[in-house]
N, C-alpha and C positions, 0 to 999 in steps of 0.2 A: 505481654507480647512486645515489650520494648526492644528485645533483641531483633525483632523482625525488620527494624529500620536499617540494619546492616546486612541483611540477606537479600540475594536476588529473588525476584518474584517470578517463578516459572509458571507459565499459563497453559491450560489445556486448549488445543485448537478447536474452533467451531467450524464444522464442514458444511458447506452450502451447496445445494443442488442447483445447477444451471443448465439450460437447454443446450448450451455450447460446450459444456464441460466434458471431461474424460476421466482417465484413470491414472494419470501421471503423478498425482500427489501421493499415491501409495509409496513411491520411492523416497518420500520424506518421512516415513515412519508412521503415517496415519492409517487407521482403519477406515476405509472409505465406505460411507453408508449408502451411496448412490452409484448407479451405473454412470451417470453424468455428474460427477462431483467437480464443480467448477471453481470453487473458492475455499480456501482455508483462511478464516479470520483468526490470525495468530495473536494479535494484541488488539482487543476491542472492548470498549465500554458502551457501544451503541446498542440500543434496545433490540435491534434486528439480529444480534448475535453477540451475546455477552461472554467474554472470556472469564473463566474461573481459575483460581490459583490451584495448581496441580499438586503441590506438596509444601511441606514446611508448616510453620505455626499459623499461617493464614489460609491453609488448604480449605477449599470449598467456597471461599468468599469470591464474589464477582469483582472485577476491576472497578465497576461503577460504585460498588459498596465501599471499596477502599478509598476511592476519590472523595466520596461523600463523608465518610466517617473517620478516615485516617489521612487527611490531607497533608499532615506533617511528613508522611513518607515521601512526598513529592515536593518538599520544600515549601509547602503551603498551597492551598487550593486557589488557583489563579483564575479559574473560570467555572461556570456552573456545572459543566460536564467535562469529562476527560477529552482533550482536544484532538488526539491523533488516533488513527486506525491503520494497522499493518496487515496486509493480506498476501497470500500466495495464490495466483490464478493459473489454472490450466485451461488454455484455449484450444480445445480439440477442433472447434470450428470457430469461424469469425464471430466476434461479439457484434452487437448492434452498433451502428453509428450513433453517437450520443454526445450530449453536452451537459455540463453541470453549472448551477448558479454560483455566484459569489455570496458572501455572508449577507449582504443587504438584500439581495434578490431572494435568497432562501427564506429569510424572515418574512418577506413580503408575500411570496408565492406559496410557501409551505409552512403552515402554522406549527407543525410538529418538529421541525428541524432547527437545531441550535446553530448549525454552521452551513456555509456553502461548501464547495468541494474543489479545492486545488489538490492535485495529486502528482506523483512522479513514479516512474517505472524503471526498475533495473531488470534487464533481460537475463534470467537465470539459465534458460534453455531456449534455443531457437533451431527448428528444423531447417534443412536446406530450402530456400525459397520463401521462408516466412517473412511477413511484412506487417506493417500497421498503417492505420490512417491517422494523420495528424494535420489538421487544418484543411483549408479549402481555397478555391480560386476566385470566389465571388468578390467583386469590388464594392458592392452595396447591398443593403438589405433587400432592395427590389430585385436585383440580379440573383441573389441567393434564393429568394422565394420563387422566382421564375424558373431557375434550374431545378429546384426541388419539385415543383409542380410538373415539369416536363420529364422528370426522371432521368436527368442528364448526370447520373452519379459518377460515371467514369471521368467526365469532364470536370465535375465539381470537386471531388475529393482528392486530397493529396496522399499518395501512397508512398511509404518509405520501406525499403528492405531492411531487415534487422538481423543481427547475429548475437550470439551469447556475449555478454559483457557490455552491450550497449546500454545507454541511460538516456531517459527522456523526461523532461519536466513538462507538466500538463496543467497550466493555470486554469482556473475556472473560466468558462466562456469558450474554451478550445473545443472545436469539433474533433472527435477522435474515436478510434476503435482499435482494439487489439485484434490481430489476425490469427488464423489457425496455425497450429504448430509451435506455439510459444508457451513458456512458463515464465511468469512475471512476479517479481516482488514489488508490491505497490505500497508506498507510504502516502497517506492522505489525511486530510481533515476528517474528523469523525462525522461523516454524513453519508446518507444512503439515497440521496435525491439524484435521479437520472432522468433526463429528458431524451427519449428516443427520436432520432431524425429519420432513420432508415434501418430496416431489419431484414433486407434481402428477401422480402416477401415470405419470411419463415412463419410456420404455424406452431402455436403452442400445444400443450397437452390436450386442450379442448378442441383442437382441430381448426381453430380460427387464427387469423393473422394477429400477431401481438400488437398491442396498442402503441400508437405513436403519439408524440406530444409536441406537434409542430409549432403551435402557437407559443408555448412557453420556451421551446428551443430557440425559436427565432428571436424572442425577446432577450434571452440571456447570451446568445452566441456572439463571439468576437467577430465583427464584420467591418472591414476586411480582416483576414487573419494576420497576426503579427508573430512571427517565429520567436521563440525564447531561447536565449543562449544560457546554458546552465553554468558555464565557467567552472568546469571540473578542475580540481587542483590537488596534487599530491602534497599532503601536509606533514607526513612523517614517512621516512624510509630508512631501513637498516637491512642488515643481512638476514634478519629473522622476522621482519614484518614490514608491511606497507599500509598506510592509512591514506585514503583518498576522499577528499570532500567532494561529493557529487553535486550538491546544490545547497544554497543557503537562501531562504526566503523569510518573509515575516511569519510564516506558519510553521516551518520546520527547517532544520538543517539535517542533511542525510549524508552518511559516509559509507564507504566500503572498506572493510579491513581484511587483509590477507595475512594470515599468521603462518609462517613456515616452521618456527620453533617456539618463539616466546615473544609476547607483547606486554609491556608494562604500560598501562593506560591511565590517564587522568583527564576527566572531562569537567569543564567549568559549566555545569548544567544542573538543574534541579533534579533531573532523572534522565536515564538513557534507555531507549528501547533497542533490543538486540534480537535479530533473527539469523540463525545459522543456516546458510544455504548449501554448504558442502563441508565434508570432513568431519573429524572428531578430535576431541582434546579435553582440556580441563580448564575450568574457571576458578580462580582463587580470589576471594573477597574477604578482607578483614581476617585473614588467617584460616579461612575455611575453604575446602575444595569441593567442587561440583563438576560432575561429568557433563560434557557437551557433545551433542551430535546433530547431524543434519536434520532440519525440521524443528529444532528447539526455538521457542520464542520466550523471551523473558524481559523484565524491567529491572534495571538497577536503580534502587531508590536513592534518595539524596545523600545518605551516608555510605553509599556503595559505588559512587561514580569514579573512584580510583580502584583499579582491579588489574588482574593479570590473566592472560590466556596463554596456555601452552598447547603444543600439538600442531596439527595441520588443519586450519579452519579458514573458511571464507564466511564473512558475516556482513549484514547490512545493519547499520546503527543509525539512530535518529534521536533528536531531542527538539523541544520547542525553542 
């Protein structure tokens, strides 16, 4: 299987049922197993949703198996588990207001998690009037606790209107929630630890209000809130393509590529994660051609980070 090092690793999406999900992800080519399909885990080695290789010499293997057994595909295994997770989310309804721990807090509070959760969102679709919650107004932990106890949510939570093409960086400790009417491409650390602060008094399938995690949430929340500037920058531009760096952090660097005709790319990275969010075209790697379409997720291993895309494609790319 030596030749697999030079081939893109196309992955089968893992679809997840969520109380706030809908049917919009069908437009990305997925067969939706649930009426409320909220998440597509497109690139994941997390035990709560393992991506499997869709085709080629590695077909059927999970990403976690590749990381463990064939670390040379990724330029060498640099951590115990694969560090990133890429999702598409369909928020038919508001998500719960929540917060995630950082690496140190996750290890201390959750013995099963390898990472905390810093994430970022690219808005793929936004209905008229869609918004999200990002941050809060409390000046101290005491004020935060007082406003939560009193249910002063409209006063506490910062709401931001959104539109297609917006981008937000969400470091661990940020109080946040996606709002109804949005489809988001999320790049994050490979973690599934979420502390709910408020859930709009929603009831789960059992008829009971869903569990909140106020003690842990208040322990890990950034108080007061400090807005983060992503410093988005166009790094390549021609008549046939544009590459925009959306954010660069210690955990990931994320880009948006728009290809009108042809893009010859070369990344100085041990591997590159790619999700096609619109269009269709062709990927050429080491002289071999692969068809691309909306909803495809794949990894370019270490010997395939120089490549060419032709056609009309929009994609989100990332690397560690």
